[in-house]
Steps between C-alpha positions, in 0.01 A plus 500: 500500500768270350365252250129495613341161399119517520321200672236321284143560592308234695137384476276554808529131598875496462519810714288352775714188489820698517371698803411175680848353419663816631307485825602138546860601443482780748371253757793271428732802542362576840542143616859492382581831665353376826714180478805724440404709797467208717838355391662840563358534848607150591857559374517834691373333814751229476794746423384733769512225763891482513525164324841370401654568155389165350139541600503871391634395154236222467221743591634758251528229224139377571362855483694564182361182330154603608535849360620361161183294486295799588666703228415227249138479626472886469633486150253236395219703668574805299525345154554776255365488147761523212406854441555592866837319501608690179387821650693443817812369332505814271444726791770342729758465222418865388560642837849351492518362852453138424681259266311258273589221743345686792186582301479134396524386863232746613256397212571134537608465140823435321746771406441421142135556539576845638716584200213394283260731702748778413476424126832318454480188285 
């Protein structure tokens, strides 16, 4: 593996609290996904009913805005540790399919942070 970074050990209490936080975040992700599903279904229904171009554009824009909010909620619900972000950044950059900017966007950090994860000053 490219640049493996071990995670620090957790105490039993810290591990339990971490599991509880992760469960709460999964519940938040489920809610966000259901909201996104409803927004897409509504937009598809409006667009499928033969509305005019202005109404179709408005429905598509409202769905897009809602999906951006869903994406942000999902990103918050799967907060990664610094070690996990480093691991993913090194993996994605190492595969050569993504730029540092794309990796930064996916991880929710700055491009400079991605470069630091890769060992650049």
